[in-house]
C-alpha positions as CSV (number, residue, x, y, z in Angstrom):
1,M,0.0,0.0,0.0
2,E,1.5,3.3,-1.1
3,V,0.2,5.7,1.6
4,D,1.4,8.8,-0.2
5,K,-0.9,8.0,-3.2
6,M,-4.1,7.2,-1.3
7,D,-7.3,8.1,-3.1
8,E,-10.6,8.1,-1.2
9,N,-12.5,7.2,-4.4
10,E,-10.7,3.8,-4.4
11,W,-12.3,2.9,-1.1
12,K,-16.0,2.2,-0.1
13,Y,-17.9,1.8,3.1
14,H,-17.8,-1.8,4.3
15,G,-19.4,-1.8,7.8
16,E,-18.9,-0.8,11.4
17,G,-19.4,-1.9,15.0
18,N,-19.5,0.0,18.3
19,K,-15.7,0.8,18.3
20,S,-14.6,0.9,14.7
21,L,-15.5,1.6,11.0
22,V,-14.2,-0.4,8.1
23,V,-13.8,0.5,4.4
24,S,-12.7,-1.8,1.7
25,H,-10.7,-1.3,-1.5
26,V,-12.7,-1.5,-4.7
27,Q,-10.1,-3.7,-6.5
28,H,-7.7,-5.2,-4.0
29,S,-8.6,-7.6,-1.2
30,Q,-7.8,-5.1,1.6
31,V,-9.7,-3.3,4.2
32,L,-8.9,-0.3,6.5
33,R,-10.2,-0.3,10.0
34,F,-10.6,3.1,11.8
35,L,-11.4,3.8,15.4
36,K,-14.6,5.7,16.3
37,Y,-15.3,8.2,19.1
38,P,-18.3,10.0,20.5
39,A,-18.4,13.4,18.9
40,E,-17.7,15.2,22.2
41,E,-14.5,13.3,22.7
42,T,-13.0,14.7,19.5
43,E,-13.0,18.2,20.9
44,N,-9.4,17.6,22.0
45,P,-7.7,16.4,18.8
46,N,-4.3,15.9,20.4
47,Q,-5.7,13.6,23.1
48,T,-7.8,11.7,20.6
49,S,-4.8,11.2,18.4
50,E,-2.7,9.9,21.2
51,E,-5.4,7.5,22.4
52,A,-5.9,6.2,18.9
53,F,-2.2,5.6,18.5
54,H,-1.9,3.6,21.7
55,H,-5.1,1.7,21.0
56,I,-4.0,0.7,17.5
57,L,-0.6,-0.5,18.8
58,N,-2.4,-2.6,21.4
59,I,-4.6,-4.2,18.8
60,V,-1.5,-4.9,16.7
61,D,0.2,-6.6,19.6
62,F,-2.9,-8.6,20.3
63,S,-3.8,-9.8,16.9
64,K,-0.6,-9.3,14.8
65,N,-2.2,-6.9,12.3
66,E,-0.5,-4.1,10.4
67,A,-0.9,-0.5,11.6
68,V,-0.5,2.2,9.0
69,K,-0.2,6.0,9.2
70,L,-2.3,7.6,6.5
71,P,-2.4,11.2,5.2
72,L,-4.9,13.2,7.2
73,D,-6.3,14.8,4.1
74,F,-7.1,11.3,2.7
75,V,-8.7,10.3,6.0
76,R,-10.9,13.4,6.2
77,Q,-12.1,13.1,2.6
78,L,-12.8,9.4,3.2
79,S,-14.8,10.2,6.3
80,L,-17.0,12.6,4.3
81,K,-17.4,10.1,1.5
82,V,-18.6,7.2,3.7
83,Q,-20.8,9.3,6.0
84,Q,-23.8,9.2,3.7
85,E,-23.6,5.3,3.6
86,R,-23.5,4.9,7.4
87,P,-26.6,3.6,9.2
88,E,-28.3,6.3,11.2
89,S,-28.1,4.2,14.4
90,R,-24.3,4.3,14.2
91,C,-23.9,8.0,13.6
92,D,-23.7,8.9,17.3
93,K,-20.0,8.3,16.9
94,V,-17.6,9.8,14.4
95,M,-14.6,8.2,12.6
96,D,-11.2,9.1,13.9
97,T,-9.9,11.8,11.5
98,F,-7.2,13.2,13.8
99,S,-4.6,10.4,14.3
100,G,-4.3,9.1,10.8
101,Y,-3.8,5.6,12.1
102,A,-5.7,2.6,10.9
103,L,-5.3,-1.2,10.7
104,C,-4.7,-2.6,7.3
105,L,-6.3,-6.1,7.1
106,P,-7.1,-8.7,4.5
107,N,-10.7,-8.6,3.2
108,L,-12.1,-11.8,4.8
109,T,-15.2,-11.6,2.7
110,Q,-13.2,-12.8,-0.3
111,L,-10.9,-15.8,-1.1
112,P,-7.6,-14.5,-2.5
113,D,-6.1,-16.3,-5.5
114,C,-9.4,-18.1,-6.1
115,H,-10.7,-18.5,-9.6
116,F,-14.5,-18.1,-9.9
117,S,-17.1,-17.7,-12.5
118,E,-19.2,-14.6,-13.1
119,H,-22.3,-16.4,-12.0
120,R,-20.8,-17.8,-8.8
121,P,-18.3,-15.3,-7.2
122,P,-17.1,-16.0,-3.6
123,L,-19.7,-16.0,-0.8
124,C,-19.0,-15.0,2.8
125,I,-21.1,-15.6,5.9
126,E,-20.3,-13.5,8.9
127,I,-21.7,-14.8,12.2
128,K,-21.3,-13.2,15.7
129,P,-22.1,-16.2,17.8
130,K,-22.0,-14.5,21.3
131,C,-21.6,-16.5,24.5
132,G,-22.0,-20.3,24.2
133,F,-22.3,-21.4,27.8
134,L,-24.2,-20.8,31.0
135,P,-22.2,-19.5,34.0
136,F,-21.1,-22.2,36.4
137,S,-19.5,-20.0,38.9
138,R,-20.4,-20.4,42.6
139,H,-20.5,-16.6,42.7
140,V,-23.7,-16.4,40.7
141,T,-26.5,-15.1,42.9
142,K,-29.5,-15.4,40.6
143,E,-30.5,-18.9,39.6
144,V,-32.0,-17.7,36.4
145,K,-28.5,-17.1,35.0
146,R,-27.9,-20.9,35.3
147,K,-31.0,-21.6,33.2
148,V,-31.3,-18.9,30.6
149,C,-28.4,-17.6,28.5
150,R,-27.2,-14.0,28.5
151,F,-28.2,-13.5,24.8
152,C,-31.8,-14.6,25.3
153,M,-32.2,-12.5,28.4
154,H,-30.7,-9.5,26.7
155,Q,-33.2,-9.7,23.9
156,H,-36.0,-8.6,26.2
157,L,-34.2,-5.5,27.3
158,K,-33.1,-4.6,23.7
159,L,-36.7,-5.0,22.6
160,A,-38.0,-2.7,25.4
161,N,-35.3,-0.1,24.6
162,G,-36.2,0.0,20.9
163,K,-32.8,-1.5,19.8
164,W,-34.7,-4.1,17.8
165,K,-38.3,-4.2,16.6
166,R,-38.6,-8.0,16.8
167,M,-37.1,-10.6,19.2
168,S,-34.6,-13.0,17.8
169,K,-35.3,-16.7,18.4
170,Y,-31.6,-17.5,18.1
171,C,-29.9,-19.1,21.1
172,P,-26.0,-19.4,21.1
173,L,-26.2,-22.5,23.2
174,D,-27.8,-24.3,20.3
175,L,-25.1,-23.2,17.9
176,F,-22.3,-24.3,20.3
177,S,-24.0,-27.6,21.2
178,G,-22.4,-29.6,18.4
179,N,-25.8,-31.2,17.8
180,K,-26.6,-30.8,14.1
181,Q,-30.3,-30.5,14.7
182,R,-29.9,-27.8,17.3
183,M,-27.3,-26.0,15.1
184,Y,-29.6,-26.1,12.1
185,L,-32.3,-24.3,14.0
186,A,-29.9,-21.8,15.5
187,I,-28.7,-20.8,12.0
188,K,-32.2,-20.8,10.7
189,H,-33.2,-18.4,13.5
190,L,-30.2,-16.2,12.7
191,L,-31.4,-16.0,9.1
192,E,-34.9,-15.2,10.1
193,E,-33.9,-12.4,12.4
194,A,-30.3,-11.4,11.6
195,Q,-30.0,-8.3,13.9
196,N,-26.2,-7.6,14.0
197,N,-25.4,-11.3,14.4
198,L,-25.4,-12.4,10.7
199,K,-24.4,-10.9,7.4
200,I,-23.9,-12.5,4.0
201,F,-21.6,-11.1,1.2
202,K,-21.3,-12.0,-2.5
203,N,-18.0,-11.0,-4.1
204,G,-17.4,-8.7,-1.1
205,E,-20.8,-6.9,-1.4
206,P,-23.4,-7.3,1.3
207,I,-26.5,-9.1,0.1
208,Y,-28.2,-10.0,3.4
209,S,-28.1,-8.3,6.8
210,C,-30.3,-6.7,9.3
211,K,-33.1,-4.7,7.6
212,D,-35.5,-4.1,10.5
213,D,-38.0,-2.3,8.3
214,K,-38.4,-5.0,5.8
215,D,-40.4,-8.3,5.7
216,C,-38.1,-11.1,6.7
217,L,-39.7,-13.7,4.4
218,Q,-39.3,-11.4,1.4
219,D,-35.6,-11.0,2.3
220,L,-35.1,-14.8,2.4
221,N,-36.7,-15.1,-1.0
222,E,-34.2,-12.5,-2.4
223,L,-31.4,-14.3,-0.7
224,A,-32.4,-17.6,-2.2
225,Q,-32.3,-16.0,-5.7
226,H,-28.7,-15.1,-5.0
227,L,-27.8,-18.6,-3.8
228,K,-29.5,-20.8,-6.4
229,P,-26.6,-20.8,-8.8
230,Y,-24.3,-22.0,-6.0
231,F,-26.4,-25.0,-4.9
232,F,-28.3,-25.9,-8.1
233,P,-26.1,-24.9,-11.0
234,A,-27.2,-25.7,-14.5
235,N,-24.4,-24.9,-16.9
236,G,-23.7,-21.9,-14.8
237,L,-27.3,-20.6,-15.0
238,I,-30.1,-20.5,-12.4
239,N,-32.2,-23.7,-12.3
240,G,-35.3,-21.9,-11.1
241,H,-37.3,-24.8,-9.8
242,Q,-36.0,-25.1,-6.2
243,S,-38.0,-23.3,-3.5
244,T,-36.6,-20.8,-1.0
245,K,-36.8,-23.4,1.7
246,V,-34.7,-25.9,-0.1
247,V,-32.0,-23.3,-1.0
248,I,-31.8,-22.0,2.5
249,N,-31.6,-25.5,3.8
250,E,-28.5,-26.1,1.6
251,L,-26.9,-22.9,2.9
252,I,-27.5,-24.0,6.5
253,Q,-25.9,-27.4,5.8
254,V,-22.8,-25.7,4.4
255,I,-22.5,-23.4,7.4
256,T,-23.0,-26.3,9.8
257,T,-20.4,-28.5,8.1
258,V,-17.8,-25.8,8.0
259,L,-18.4,-24.8,11.7
260,L,-17.9,-28.4,12.7
261,S,-14.8,-29.0,10.5
262,S,-11.4,-29.5,12.1
263,S,-8.9,-26.7,11.4
264,D,-6.4,-29.5,10.6
265,S,-8.6,-31.4,8.2
266,C,-11.7,-30.7,6.2
267,R,-13.0,-34.3,6.6
268,T,-16.2,-34.4,8.6
269,G,-15.8,-38.0,9.7
270,D,-13.8,-39.2,12.7
271,L,-14.3,-36.0,14.6
272,R,-12.7,-35.7,18.0
273,K,-15.2,-34.4,20.5
274,V,-15.0,-32.0,23.4
275,L,-17.7,-31.8,26.0
276,S,-19.6,-28.6,26.7
277,P,-18.9,-26.8,30.0
278,E,-20.1,-28.4,33.2
279,G,-23.7,-27.8,34.1
280,R,-26.7,-27.3,32.0
281,G,-26.2,-27.8,28.2
282,H,-29.3,-25.9,27.0
283,C,-31.1,-22.6,27.6
284,E,-34.6,-22.7,28.9
285,A,-35.5,-19.8,26.6
286,S,-34.6,-21.9,23.5
287,L,-37.6,-22.9,21.4
288,L,-36.3,-26.4,20.8
289,H,-38.4,-29.3,21.9
290,R,-37.2,-31.1,25.1
291,D,-36.9,-34.4,23.3
292,V,-34.2,-32.8,21.0
293,L,-32.4,-31.4,24.1
294,R,-32.3,-34.8,25.8
295,K,-30.6,-36.6,22.9
296,G,-27.0,-37.2,23.8
297,I,-24.4,-35.0,25.6
298,P,-23.7,-31.7,23.9
299,C,-20.2,-31.8,22.4
300,L,-18.1,-30.1,19.7
301,P,-15.2,-31.4,17.6
302,K,-12.0,-30.4,19.5
303,D,-10.4,-28.5,16.7
304,C,-13.4,-26.7,15.2
305,V,-13.7,-22.9,15.3
306,L,-16.6,-23.0,17.7
307,S,-14.6,-25.1,20.2
308,K,-11.7,-22.7,20.1
309,I,-14.0,-19.7,20.7
310,L,-15.8,-21.5,23.5
311,H,-12.5,-22.4,25.2
312,A,-11.5,-18.7,25.2
313,Q,-15.0,-17.6,26.4
314,M,-14.6,-20.0,29.4
315,Q,-11.7,-18.0,30.7
316,D,-14.6,-16.2,32.4
317,S,-14.8,-18.8,35.2
318,L,-16.0,-16.4,37.9
319,D,-18.8,-14.6,36.1
320,I,-18.9,-10.8,36.4
321,E,-20.4,-11.2,39.9
322,G,-17.3,-13.0,41.1
323,L,-14.9,-10.9,39.0
324,Y,-16.2,-7.4,40.1
325,P,-14.8,-7.7,43.7
326,L,-11.4,-8.6,42.2
327,Y,-11.6,-5.5,39.9
328,K,-12.2,-3.4,43.1
329,R,-9.1,-5.0,44.7
330,V,-7.0,-4.0,41.7
331,E,-8.5,-0.5,41.7
332,Q,-7.7,0.0,45.4
333,Y,-4.1,-1.3,44.8
334,L,-3.6,1.2,41.9
335,E,-4.8,4.1,44.1
336,E,-2.0,3.3,46.5
337,F,0.6,2.4,43.9
338,P,-0.3,4.1,40.6
339,K,3.1,3.4,39.0
340,E,2.3,-0.3,39.2
341,R,-0.3,0.1,36.4
342,S,2.4,-0.4,33.8
343,R,3.9,-3.5,35.4
344,L,0.5,-5.1,35.7
345,Q,-0.2,-4.3,32.0
346,I,-3.6,-2.9,32.7
347,D,-3.5,-0.9,29.5
348,G,-1.4,-3.4,27.5
349,P,0.7,-4.1,25.6
350,Y,-1.1,-7.4,24.9
351,N,2.0,-9.4,24.1
352,E,3.6,-12.6,25.3
353,S,4.1,-11.1,28.8
354,F,0.4,-10.4,29.0
355,L,-0.4,-14.0,28.0
356,E,2.0,-15.3,30.7
357,K,-0.1,-13.4,33.3
358,L,-3.1,-15.3,32.0
359,R,-1.5,-18.7,32.1
360,N,0.2,-18.3,35.5
361,C,-2.8,-17.0,37.4
362,P,-3.3,-19.2,40.5
363,S,-6.4,-21.4,40.5
364,E,-7.3,-20.3,44.0
365,D,-7.5,-16.8,45.4
366,D,-4.4,-16.2,47.5
367,G,-5.5,-12.6,48.3
368,T,-2.8,-11.0,46.1
369,V,-3.2,-8.3,43.5
370,E,-1.5,-10.6,41.0
371,Y,-4.3,-13.1,41.3
372,A,-6.9,-10.4,40.9
373,V,-5.1,-8.9,37.8
374,G,-4.8,-12.4,36.3
375,K,-8.5,-13.0,36.7
376,V,-9.3,-9.6,35.3
377,H,-7.2,-10.2,32.2
378,Q,-8.8,-13.6,31.8
379,Y,-12.2,-12.0,31.9
380,R,-11.2,-9.4,29.3
381,V,-10.0,-12.1,26.9
382,A,-13.3,-14.0,27.5
383,M,-15.3,-10.9,26.7
384,T,-13.4,-10.5,23.5
385,A,-14.3,-14.1,22.5
386,K,-17.9,-13.5,23.5
387,D,-18.1,-10.6,21.0
388,C,-15.9,-11.9,18.1
389,S,-17.2,-12.7,14.6
390,I,-16.6,-15.8,12.5
391,M,-16.0,-15.3,8.8
392,I,-16.8,-18.2,6.5
393,A,-15.6,-17.5,2.9
394,L,-16.8,-20.0,0.2
395,A,-16.0,-20.5,-3.4
396,P,-17.6,-23.2,-5.6
397,C,-15.2,-26.0,-6.6
398,A,-15.0,-27.4,-10.2
399,D,-15.9,-31.1,-10.6
400,D,-12.3,-31.9,-11.5
401,E,-10.7,-30.1,-8.5
402,P,-9.3,-32.3,-5.7
403,L,-11.4,-32.6,-2.5
404,E,-8.7,-31.4,-0.1
405,N,-9.6,-28.0,1.5
406,S,-13.2,-28.4,0.4
407,V,-16.5,-29.6,1.7
408,E,-19.1,-31.7,-0.2
409,I,-22.7,-31.1,0.6
410,Q,-25.5,-33.7,0.2
411,P,-27.8,-34.1,-1.6
412,S,-26.9,-31.6,-4.2
413,K,-23.2,-32.6,-4.5
414,S,-22.2,-29.0,-4.3
415,R,-18.5,-28.5,-3.4
416,F,-16.9,-25.4,-2.0
417,M,-13.4,-24.2,-1.2
418,Y,-13.5,-22.5,2.1
419,S,-11.6,-20.5,4.7
420,V,-12.6,-19.8,8.3
421,S,-11.4,-16.7,10.2
422,I,-12.1,-15.0,13.5
423,L,-12.2,-11.2,13.7
424,D,-13.1,-8.4,16.0
425,L,-10.4,-9.5,18.4
426,D,-9.9,-6.1,20.1
427,P,-9.0,-6.5,23.8
428,K,-11.9,-5.3,25.9
429,P,-11.0,-2.3,28.0
430,Y,-10.3,-2.6,31.7
431,E,-12.4,0.5,32.4
432,N,-15.5,-1.3,30.9
433,I,-15.8,-3.8,33.8
434,P,-18.1,-1.6,36.1
435,H,-20.4,-1.0,33.1
436,Q,-20.5,-4.8,32.5
437,Y,-21.4,-5.4,36.2
438,K,-24.3,-2.8,36.0
439,L,-25.5,-4.1,32.6
440,D,-25.5,-7.7,33.9
441,T,-27.8,-6.7,36.8
442,K,-30.0,-4.7,34.5
443,I,-30.4,-7.5,32.0
444,V,-31.3,-10.1,34.6
445,N,-33.7,-7.9,36.6
446,Y,-35.5,-6.8,33.4
447,Y,-35.8,-10.4,32.2
448,L,-37.2,-11.5,35.6
449,R,-39.7,-8.6,35.6
450,S,-40.8,-9.1,32.0
451,T,-41.3,-12.9,32.3
452,Q,-43.1,-12.5,35.7
453,A,-45.4,-9.9,34.1
454,K,-46.3,-12.4,31.3
455,Q,-47.0,-15.1,33.9
456,D,-49.0,-12.7,36.1
457,P,-50.7,-10.1,33.9
458,A,-52.2,-8.4,36.9
459,S,-48.7,-7.3,38.0
460,A,-47.7,-6.0,34.6
461,G,-48.9,-2.5,35.4
462,L,-46.9,-2.3,38.5
463,F,-43.7,-3.1,36.6
464,R,-44.6,-0.7,33.8
465,D,-44.9,2.2,36.3
466,S,-41.5,1.4,37.9
467,E,-39.1,0.5,35.2
468,D,-36.0,1.1,37.3
469,C,-37.0,-1.0,40.3
470,T,-34.6,-3.6,41.6
471,L,-35.6,-7.1,42.8
472,L,-33.9,-8.0,46.1
473,F,-33.4,-11.7,47.0
474,H,-33.1,-12.7,50.6
475,P,-32.1,-16.1,51.9
476,V,-35.0,-18.0,53.5
């Protein structure tokens, strides 16, 4: 990349999350990722620029990406260019136009060096799976957290706050179960109500994502039209006789097969299994029939992408309720010894030394700040894994191509070259822990109120008049 010859017209809006905005190059398989800030925080450009510089360096240490320093004129012109394409709901924050720093990354929606036909360019499915287990910590004070997953409880609060107009039926525990029937329904529910948990790209262009103002069934019909050439090719042309349901079923089979495939081999036979975390293997809010949930012990292939993400998520062994007192211990220590902040790597860098602190954390609380810091760092890594995205890039195989690095789907015999990547691996900020503690309480209390109101309609008015009340639980 020649930074002195950057032209904003060669880049287009790609997408954004809560902390960053991404643009992609119109010709090359590259993306630039810029940080975002609330508008009021950009009133001090020097401070914003310094924060961006350190944040970008920490991400580089954490995920081995390349940081680039771009001309400020280019960045400002690019910000103006993409502004009109940004969703209104994301415009409460502005793109960093002060530091000039960005991450240069490969465009994971495409398969580089892959030959494809005009009718069947590469596909990419982006899934944000969220947390795949129920907390098993002895510090959990509210029993509902052991029965209903965080995602399903949070849906009630998001619906009430107007974040979404419809509630998603997706449950992460079904996706992480390793049971193909449960995974099928989980992906089906993601397709029916994508929210910000699923996107589909064709040749790098989004063809399916959250459109809350449109009819979902109509969207699936449009998606099926895009997908027919991939699953039912007829001399490179659309067959035209398969229904939406059949085409979507084929897509779900592909996604399931890839998610369960070992990273060492693409064969789906002889899979090594890893058990789900101790405790309950299903969420009571899931719509699955109890007979399905009783079939076998939930397990995942050891080397599949879901297993690796789940392993990282389970670094959160204490739950936020058990972690918060340790955070307070660290805070008290730093008040007394502020110069220790650097040694304890509270703000990074997230390098090998940081990983050593995670690995060497004692299993039992010995009362030290080192134990507390180790658990805080483990929690931050777990939160990163709970908010990451999986990118599945697919390209159809020719009949004469070898089967290695490909998957074959029954019954249509479609074959795809594929790659699986994990992104959105920014380390979660230390300062965010108090917010997570408050949010956890808010989510659980609102879920208890809303479900109790449904069971007892006579009490619904009481809850409606006192939205900020807190339920107190006393031992009997």
